[in-house]
N, C-alpha and C positions, 0 to 999 in steps of 0.2 A: 532588452525588452522582454517582458514576460507575457506568455500566452497560455490560455487554458487548454488542456488536452481535449481533442475533439471527440474522444471516445474513452472507454475504460482502458487503463494501462494493460489489462490482461487481454485486450484485443490486439495482439502483437502485430499482425500484418497491417492493420489500419494505422497504428502508431508509426510503424516504419515508413509506410507510404507517405503519411503526412509530413514526417521529418524530411524526407527526400524532396517533397514538393516545396517545403519552406526553404530548403537549400537552393533549389532552382530559382526561387524568388529573391535570393540574396540574404537569407537568414540562417546562420549556422547555430546549431544547438550546442550549448556549452554546459548545461546542467539539466538533468531530469530527475528531480527529487522524488517523483512519484506521488505527490500529494495534489495532483490536479494541475500543477503549473509547470511550465517549461521555460527555461531562460535561454534567450537567443542573443547573438551579437550580429551586427550588420557586417556582411562580407560580400565579396563578389559572387554573383550567381554562379553556381557550379552543379555539375552532375555528380552525385555521390550516392553511396548506399549506406543505409543504417541497418544495424541488426541489434535487436533487443533480445538479450540472452539471459535465461534464468541462471541464477547463481547455483553452483553445485555445493553439496554439503561441506566439503573440505575447503572451499574457497579457492582451491587450485592456484597457488601462488605463482606458478610458472606460466599461467595462461597469458598474461600481458606480453611476455617475451615471445611466446610462440605465435600469438595472433599478430604481433607487430611484424614478425618475419614474413607472415602471410600477406601483409599489406593492410592490416586493420589497425586503427588508432583508438585507444580507449578514450571515451568521452566522459562518462559519468556512471555512478552507481545510484540506484534509488536509495532513499533515506534508510529504509530497512534492509537494504542490500538484497532485495529479492531478484532484481534484474541488474545487468550491466549493459550499458549502451556502447556500441562500437560503430565506427565510421570508416569508410574507405572511399577515396577518390579515384582509385585505380579501376579501370574497366575490366582488367583481367584477373581481379582478385578472386580467390577461391572462397566458396561459401564456408561459414564456420562449421555448420553441421550438415552432413548429407545422409546421416544414418537416422532414420525415424525412431529406432529403438533408443538410441542415446538421447534424442530430443525428448522422448516420452519420459525417460528417467529424470531428466532435468526438470521438466514441467511437473512431474509428480512431486518433486521436492518443494516447488513453489506451492502446489496444492496442499501439501502437508502444513506448510507455514500458515496458509490462509485458514485451514481448518482449526489450527491451534488458536489463532487470533480470534476467530469466530466463537469458539468455545469459551475462551477467556472473557470476551465481551459479554456473552450471554450470562456467564456466572456473575460478573460484576453488576450487570443490570438487575439480575435476580436479587442480589444482596442489597442493592440500593432500594428496590421495591419493598423488601422485608423491613429495612430500617425505616422507610417512610411510613409503612403500614403500622409499625410498632409505635412510632411517634404520634400518629393520628389516634391510635387506640388509647395511648396514655393521656392524650389531651382531653379525652371524653367527648370529642366531636362526633364520633361514630357510636351508635347504640348507647346513649347515656343511661338508658334504663336497664341495661344488662349488668350494671355494677350495683352492688349493694349500696343502699343509701345510708349514710351515717347520720344518726339522729343524736341530737344533743341529749346528754344525760338529764334526767329529771332533776329539778331544783329541790331545795330542802322542803318545800311545801308538798311535793309529790304531784302526781298527775291529776 
């Protein structure tokens, strides 16, 4: 079953709480592509914790093993891999991050990705507007009197 996200993906506490509530209702998250939809599978209702963690610059290939030893299971990565989703059913599991400085560094990386995407989108929108304006100008639809009018050359009899 697919459900839409109840809030922005970047409202991390709200998304984590919602996923935990869905698990208590018997729906386990199996994929979080980050495009507004979440894929769930029917499961036994359970108490669990979800953590949505920003991806680090280097991708940190040892992270899955380390978090697995701590009691966390990797669930999914968002489509652009801005976030990784982790799940734990253990009540005694340690939090992934307890250092606010480390969390700030990780979220700064996501913020940097978003700024680059916004800038690229704005540049592409501007380019599209220029191309459209040029096409309208060439069609003569806007300001037809601003162009010189071509007159036919006088015939052999003169004007």
